[in-house]
Chimera marker file (.cmm) of the C-alpha trace (Angstrom):
<marker_set name="trace">
<marker id="1" x="-1.051" y="-0.270" z="-21.230" r="1" g="1" b="0" radius="0.5"/>
<marker id="2" x="-2.289" y="0.140" z="-24.752" r="1" g="1" b="0" radius="0.5"/>
<marker id="3" x="-1.021" y="1.842" z="-27.199" r="1" g="1" b="0" radius="0.5"/>
<marker id="4" x="-2.363" y="5.102" z="-27.501" r="1" g="1" b="0" radius="0.5"/>
<marker id="5" x="-1.813" y="8.792" z="-26.224" r="1" g="1" b="0" radius="0.5"/>
<marker id="6" x="-2.539" y="8.936" z="-22.351" r="1" g="1" b="0" radius="0.5"/>
<marker id="7" x="-3.110" y="12.223" z="-20.974" r="1" g="1" b="0" radius="0.5"/>
<marker id="8" x="-4.156" y="10.994" z="-17.616" r="1" g="1" b="0" radius="0.5"/>
<marker id="9" x="-3.872" y="7.881" z="-14.945" r="1" g="1" b="0" radius="0.5"/>
<marker id="10" x="-7.740" y="7.246" z="-13.786" r="1" g="1" b="0" radius="0.5"/>
<marker id="11" x="-7.528" y="4.726" z="-10.400" r="1" g="1" b="0" radius="0.5"/>
<marker id="12" x="-10.834" y="2.917" z="-9.470" r="1" g="1" b="0" radius="0.5"/>
<marker id="13" x="-10.384" y="2.768" z="-6.167" r="1" g="1" b="0" radius="0.5"/>
<marker id="14" x="-13.151" y="0.645" z="-4.801" r="1" g="1" b="0" radius="0.5"/>
<marker id="15" x="-16.913" y="-0.556" z="-5.628" r="1" g="1" b="0" radius="0.5"/>
<marker id="16" x="-18.100" y="0.228" z="-2.226" r="1" g="1" b="0" radius="0.5"/>
<marker id="17" x="-20.547" y="3.279" z="-1.502" r="1" g="1" b="0" radius="0.5"/>
<marker id="18" x="-20.544" y="5.013" z="2.447" r="1" g="1" b="0" radius="0.5"/>
<marker id="19" x="-22.849" y="7.449" z="1.265" r="1" g="1" b="0" radius="0.5"/>
<marker id="20" x="-26.300" y="6.311" z="0.042" r="1" g="1" b="0" radius="0.5"/>
<marker id="21" x="-26.977" y="9.721" z="-2.026" r="1" g="1" b="0" radius="0.5"/>
<marker id="22" x="-30.479" y="9.738" z="-3.718" r="1" g="1" b="0" radius="0.5"/>
<marker id="23" x="-28.936" y="12.057" z="-6.241" r="1" g="1" b="0" radius="0.5"/>
<marker id="24" x="-26.223" y="9.885" z="-6.990" r="1" g="1" b="0" radius="0.5"/>
<marker id="25" x="-25.972" y="8.184" z="-10.431" r="1" g="1" b="0" radius="0.5"/>
<marker id="26" x="-24.856" y="5.185" z="-9.481" r="1" g="1" b="0" radius="0.5"/>
<marker id="27" x="-28.182" y="4.416" z="-7.583" r="1" g="1" b="0" radius="0.5"/>
<marker id="28" x="-29.256" y="4.606" z="-3.520" r="1" g="1" b="0" radius="0.5"/>
<marker id="29" x="-29.410" y="1.136" z="-3.333" r="1" g="1" b="0" radius="0.5"/>
<marker id="30" x="-27.020" y="-0.095" z="-5.389" r="1" g="1" b="0" radius="0.5"/>
<marker id="31" x="-24.394" y="-2.797" z="-3.783" r="1" g="1" b="0" radius="0.5"/>
<marker id="32" x="-21.860" y="-5.478" z="-4.917" r="1" g="1" b="0" radius="0.5"/>
<marker id="33" x="-22.026" y="-8.492" z="-3.605" r="1" g="1" b="0" radius="0.5"/>
<marker id="34" x="-17.924" y="-8.724" z="-3.124" r="1" g="1" b="0" radius="0.5"/>
<marker id="35" x="-16.725" y="-5.335" z="-2.308" r="1" g="1" b="0" radius="0.5"/>
<marker id="36" x="-13.535" y="-4.639" z="-4.048" r="1" g="1" b="0" radius="0.5"/>
<marker id="37" x="-11.070" y="-2.298" z="-2.961" r="1" g="1" b="0" radius="0.5"/>
<marker id="38" x="-7.727" y="-1.641" z="-5.352" r="1" g="1" b="0" radius="0.5"/>
<marker id="39" x="-4.170" y="-2.730" z="-3.702" r="1" g="1" b="0" radius="0.5"/>
<marker id="40" x="-2.099" y="-0.132" z="-3.176" r="1" g="1" b="0" radius="0.5"/>
<marker id="41" x="0.741" y="-1.998" z="-4.275" r="1" g="1" b="0" radius="0.5"/>
<marker id="42" x="-1.138" y="-2.258" z="-7.751" r="1" g="1" b="0" radius="0.5"/>
<marker id="43" x="-1.847" y="1.571" z="-7.683" r="1" g="1" b="0" radius="0.5"/>
<marker id="44" x="2.206" y="2.315" z="-6.691" r="1" g="1" b="0" radius="0.5"/>
<marker id="45" x="3.406" y="0.064" z="-10.106" r="1" g="1" b="0" radius="0.5"/>
<marker id="46" x="0.973" y="1.664" z="-12.555" r="1" g="1" b="0" radius="0.5"/>
<marker id="47" x="2.082" y="5.353" z="-11.463" r="1" g="1" b="0" radius="0.5"/>
<marker id="48" x="5.070" y="4.429" z="-11.931" r="1" g="1" b="0" radius="0.5"/>
<marker id="49" x="4.890" y="2.645" z="-14.924" r="1" g="1" b="0" radius="0.5"/>
<marker id="50" x="2.667" y="5.203" z="-16.326" r="1" g="1" b="0" radius="0.5"/>
<marker id="51" x="5.348" y="7.892" z="-15.656" r="1" g="1" b="0" radius="0.5"/>
<marker id="52" x="7.825" y="5.922" z="-17.026" r="1" g="1" b="0" radius="0.5"/>
<marker id="53" x="6.163" y="5.777" z="-20.524" r="1" g="1" b="0" radius="0.5"/>
<marker id="54" x="4.224" y="8.858" z="-20.473" r="1" g="1" b="0" radius="0.5"/>
<marker id="55" x="5.175" y="12.691" z="-20.267" r="1" g="1" b="0" radius="0.5"/>
<marker id="56" x="1.753" y="13.400" z="-18.113" r="1" g="1" b="0" radius="0.5"/>
<marker id="57" x="1.595" y="13.794" z="-15.043" r="1" g="1" b="0" radius="0.5"/>
<marker id="58" x="-1.881" y="14.057" z="-14.011" r="1" g="1" b="0" radius="0.5"/>
<marker id="59" x="-3.786" y="11.284" z="-11.817" r="1" g="1" b="0" radius="0.5"/>
<marker id="60" x="-7.069" y="11.440" z="-11.054" r="1" g="1" b="0" radius="0.5"/>
<marker id="61" x="-8.617" y="8.634" z="-8.340" r="1" g="1" b="0" radius="0.5"/>
<marker id="62" x="-12.529" y="7.488" z="-8.811" r="1" g="1" b="0" radius="0.5"/>
<marker id="63" x="-15.315" y="5.748" z="-6.783" r="1" g="1" b="0" radius="0.5"/>
<marker id="64" x="-18.542" y="5.869" z="-6.049" r="1" g="1" b="0" radius="0.5"/>
<marker id="65" x="-19.152" y="7.537" z="-2.868" r="1" g="1" b="0" radius="0.5"/>
<marker id="66" x="-16.374" y="8.793" z="-1.547" r="1" g="1" b="0" radius="0.5"/>
<marker id="67" x="-13.346" y="7.619" z="-2.106" r="1" g="1" b="0" radius="0.5"/>
<marker id="68" x="-10.498" y="9.510" z="-0.286" r="1" g="1" b="0" radius="0.5"/>
<link id1="1" id2="2" r="1" g="1" b="0" radius="0.2"/>
<link id1="2" id2="3" r="1" g="1" b="0" radius="0.2"/>
<link id1="3" id2="4" r="1" g="1" b="0" radius="0.2"/>
<link id1="4" id2="5" r="1" g="1" b="0" radius="0.2"/>
<link id1="5" id2="6" r="1" g="1" b="0" radius="0.2"/>
<link id1="6" id2="7" r="1" g="1" b="0" radius="0.2"/>
<link id1="7" id2="8" r="1" g="1" b="0" radius="0.2"/>
<link id1="8" id2="9" r="1" g="1" b="0" radius="0.2"/>
<link id1="9" id2="10" r="1" g="1" b="0" radius="0.2"/>
<link id1="10" id2="11" r="1" g="1" b="0" radius="0.2"/>
<link id1="11" id2="12" r="1" g="1" b="0" radius="0.2"/>
<link id1="12" id2="13" r="1" g="1" b="0" radius="0.2"/>
<link id1="13" id2="14" r="1" g="1" b="0" radius="0.2"/>
<link id1="14" id2="15" r="1" g="1" b="0" radius="0.2"/>
<link id1="15" id2="16" r="1" g="1" b="0" radius="0.2"/>
<link id1="16" id2="17" r="1" g="1" b="0" radius="0.2"/>
<link id1="17" id2="18" r="1" g="1" b="0" radius="0.2"/>
<link id1="18" id2="19" r="1" g="1" b="0" radius="0.2"/>
<link id1="19" id2="20" r="1" g="1" b="0" radius="0.2"/>
<link id1="20" id2="21" r="1" g="1" b="0" radius="0.2"/>
<link id1="21" id2="22" r="1" g="1" b="0" radius="0.2"/>
<link id1="22" id2="23" r="1" g="1" b="0" radius="0.2"/>
<link id1="23" id2="24" r="1" g="1" b="0" radius="0.2"/>
<link id1="24" id2="25" r="1" g="1" b="0" radius="0.2"/>
<link id1="25" id2="26" r="1" g="1" b="0" radius="0.2"/>
<link id1="26" id2="27" r="1" g="1" b="0" radius="0.2"/>
<link id1="27" id2="28" r="1" g="1" b="0" radius="0.2"/>
<link id1="28" id2="29" r="1" g="1" b="0" radius="0.2"/>
<link id1="29" id2="30" r="1" g="1" b="0" radius="0.2"/>
<link id1="30" id2="31" r="1" g="1" b="0" radius="0.2"/>
<link id1="31" id2="32" r="1" g="1" b="0" radius="0.2"/>
<link id1="32" id2="33" r="1" g="1" b="0" radius="0.2"/>
<link id1="33" id2="34" r="1" g="1" b="0" radius="0.2"/>
<link id1="34" id2="35" r="1" g="1" b="0" radius="0.2"/>
<link id1="35" id2="36" r="1" g="1" b="0" radius="0.2"/>
<link id1="36" id2="37" r="1" g="1" b="0" radius="0.2"/>
<link id1="37" id2="38" r="1" g="1" b="0" radius="0.2"/>
<link id1="38" id2="39" r="1" g="1" b="0" radius="0.2"/>
<link id1="39" id2="40" r="1" g="1" b="0" radius="0.2"/>
<link id1="40" id2="41" r="1" g="1" b="0" radius="0.2"/>
<link id1="41" id2="42" r="1" g="1" b="0" radius="0.2"/>
<link id1="42" id2="43" r="1" g="1" b="0" radius="0.2"/>
<link id1="43" id2="44" r="1" g="1" b="0" radius="0.2"/>
<link id1="44" id2="45" r="1" g="1" b="0" radius="0.2"/>
<link id1="45" id2="46" r="1" g="1" b="0" radius="0.2"/>
<link id1="46" id2="47" r="1" g="1" b="0" radius="0.2"/>
<link id1="47" id2="48" r="1" g="1" b="0" radius="0.2"/>
<link id1="48" id2="49" r="1" g="1" b="0" radius="0.2"/>
<link id1="49" id2="50" r="1" g="1" b="0" radius="0.2"/>
<link id1="50" id2="51" r="1" g="1" b="0" radius="0.2"/>
<link id1="51" id2="52" r="1" g="1" b="0" radius="0.2"/>
<link id1="52" id2="53" r="1" g="1" b="0" radius="0.2"/>
<link id1="53" id2="54" r="1" g="1" b="0" radius="0.2"/>
<link id1="54" id2="55" r="1" g="1" b="0" radius="0.2"/>
<link id1="55" id2="56" r="1" g="1" b="0" radius="0.2"/>
<link id1="56" id2="57" r="1" g="1" b="0" radius="0.2"/>
<link id1="57" id2="58" r="1" g="1" b="0" radius="0.2"/>
<link id1="58" id2="59" r="1" g="1" b="0" radius="0.2"/>
<link id1="59" id2="60" r="1" g="1" b="0" radius="0.2"/>
<link id1="60" id2="61" r="1" g="1" b="0" radius="0.2"/>
<link id1="61" id2="62" r="1" g="1" b="0" radius="0.2"/>
<link id1="62" id2="63" r="1" g="1" b="0" radius="0.2"/>
<link id1="63" id2="64" r="1" g="1" b="0" radius="0.2"/>
<link id1="64" id2="65" r="1" g="1" b="0" radius="0.2"/>
<link id1="65" id2="66" r="1" g="1" b="0" radius="0.2"/>
<link id1="66" id2="67" r="1" g="1" b="0" radius="0.2"/>
<link id1="67" id2="68" r="1" g="1" b="0" radius="0.2"/>
</marker_set>
């Protein structure tokens, strides 16, 4: 991780929206040619590394649509 003060770990889960809401900032018709979903092993390693190097225990999960 870069050398700066981290207050929160942000994890972007995927690039594929499952709702197509008209009010969404990413656009109703936005599509990706290759959908990307984050590897859970990578997420676990990132969380362990974050907790090892920073005092913060805040994690946010982010994605287009409803990722969780």
